[in-house]
N, C-alpha and C positions, 0 to 999 in steps of 0.2 A: 679649839679641839672639837667642840660640838659641831661647828660649821663644817669642819673637815669630814666628820663622820656622815653628816647629812649629805654632803656633796658626793661622798663615795657611794652611799645608798642610791642616790639619784642616778649616778653614772651606771651602777650595776643594773638598776631597773631598766635604764635606757638600752643597755647592751642586750638584756633579755628580750625586750620588746623588739629591738632591731633584728635580733636573731630569729624571733618568731615570725616577723613580717617577711624576712628574707627567706626563711624556710618555706613559708606559704607561697611566696612568689616563685621559688624554685619548683615547688610541687605543682603549682598552677601552670608554670611554663612546661613542665614535663607532660602534664595532662593535655595541654593544648598542642604539644608537639607530637603527640601520639594519636594516630587515627588509622582507621582501616577503610579501604575502599571496597565496596561490594556492588554487585549487579543484581537487580531484581527482575523477575520475569513473570509475565502473564500471557496466556494464549487463549484464544477463543475461536471456535469454529462458527462461521457465519455463512449465510446463503446470499448469493448475488441478488441484487434488487433491480438490476438494469441489464438489458441485453442489446447489443448493436449488431445487426446482420447486414453485410454488404454482399450483394449478388451482382456480378458483372457478366456481360455477354458480348460476343463479337459477331460481326456480319461482314460479308464481302459480296460484291456484285459489280458488274460493269455499268449498271443503270443507277444513276444517283437517286432518281425518284423512287425506284424500287428499294434502295437502301433505306431511305427515310420511312417508307411504308413498312418495311420489315422491322425497323427500330421501334416504331409506334406499336406494332403488333406484339413484339417481344416484351416491351414495357407493360402494356396492358394485360398480357397473359400472366406475367409474374405478379402484378398487382391483384388480379382476380384470384390467383392461386392463394395468395396471402390472406385476402379477405375471406375466402371460402374456408380457410383454416381457423378463422376466429380473430384475426387482427383487425384493427380499425383503420380508417383512412388517415386519421391524424397521426398515425404511427409510421406511415409510409411516405417516402419522398423519392421522386425521380432524380436520377443523376443527369448531369449535363451530357449532351451528345457530342461525340468527337468523330469526325470523318477525315480520312486521309486519302489524298489523290496520288496514286502511284503510277500515273501515266508515263512519267519521264524517269521512272526508277529502273536502273539497269538490272537489278535483281528480280524484277517483276515483269519482264517482257511478255511472258505467256500467261501470267496470272490475272485475276480480277483487277480492274482499275481502282475500285474504291474499297477501302477497309473502314469499318466503323465499329465503335464500341460505346456502350452506355451501361446503365444498370439501375438497380433499386437499392435504396437504403431503408432499413427498418430499425426503429428505436422504440423499445417497449419494456415494460416491467413484467411482462408475461414470460419470464425466463424458462419455465418448464415447457410452455407451449413452443417456444423457439427450438428447444432441444429436441422436441418430438417432431416438429414439422421439418427440421433439417434433414431428417431421414427419408423424407418423401420427395425430395427435389428431382428424383428420377422422372416424375410425371412431367416436369418442365422440359427435360431432355426429349421425352417422347413427343412433346408438342413441337419439336423442331428448334428449340432454343439451345444455342451453343454456349453453355456456361463455362467461362474460362477462369473465373475466380469466385469463390464463395468463402467468406470469412465471418466467423461469429466471435464476438468479444463479450464476455460476462464480467460485469463490474459490481463492486460493492461501494456505494457512495454514502453510506450512513455511518461513517467512522465516528463522527462527532457525538453520535448518540450513545456510544459505548466507550469512548476514549477516557473520560474521567474515571469511570469505574475500574477500567483496566489499569490506569496509572496508579490508582489507590492500591490495587491488589499487588502490583509490581513493587510498589514502595514497601508494603508490608512484607513481601517476600525478601526484599533486600535487608530489612530490619531483622528478620529471623536469621538470615545468614550472618549478619554482624554479631548478633547475640550468641550464636553458636561459636563463632570465632573467639569472642571475648571470654566465653565460659571455658573454652579449651585452654586459654592462656591465663586463667585465673584473674580475669579483668571484668569490667562491665562497660557497656557502651554509654556514651553521653549524648549530647545534642548533635544535630546534623551540622557538619562543617561545610559541606557543599553538596548540591544535588543538581543533576541534569536529567532531562527527559530521556535522553538516549535516542533510540530508534523505534520507529513503528513501521512494520512491514505487513503487506497483504500478499500471501503466496498460496501455492497449491497446498492442499491438506497434508500430503505426504512429502512435502518439500524438506530439504536439508536445513537444519537450524541456521547454517551460514548463508543460505540462499536469500538474498535481499531483493531479487527481481520480482516485480509485480506479476501476478498470474492473471491472465484474461481468458484462458482456455477452459477453466473449470467453473461449474456453478457454485460448488461448495469451496470455501476458501478458509485459510487460517490467518487470523490477525495476531500478530506477535508484538508485544510491547516490552522493551528493555529499558530499565532505568539504571543510572549510575549514581551512587550515593556514598559520601564519605562521612563516617561517624567518628567523633572523638572517643578515645578509649581511656577509661579511668582505672 
């Protein structure tokens, strides 16, 4: 009889322990099956640190020697103009010369025989100077240079210097959003279930939040970092 009572007590204790473990397991399962996905954002206005300026010109003549002479004059005139404005020689590069012979062209029976084009490339960190000098290219036209293409690209190449800080701020922003959600649902957030860096974009300052295209026309730019994080909910 005594052994029977002891066995009953042991079985009862075992059932209680099993129920407790099962209850905890179910609760843990519920906790691990509940999570919220939030996005964190950080934006920063930066200034371009590099400018690339491409200046192309065209020439036409029936005399090939005159074409090459005029090409050399045009290149040297543009280079002198840029040097006089404050740029250095190591920032300036001549483009290759292209000459087309239209002697047998049906569409050019009465036009010049030779057409040529070339240009100058400028790469510099003097972005403000580029922006200012670009307004003065009329002086080149007055010198007889036919500019058929002028394009300036402003770039920000120092993303790595601010990337870590911005990712940290975006992560904090995501956590704040998760905590707000949990508070409104009478819950609390737990550990991170999953995290991804998301997207990093460099756009114009006044660009649409959904605009992911890189901006190269403006000196000032907006760097936007978006992270996506899943938090467990308790």
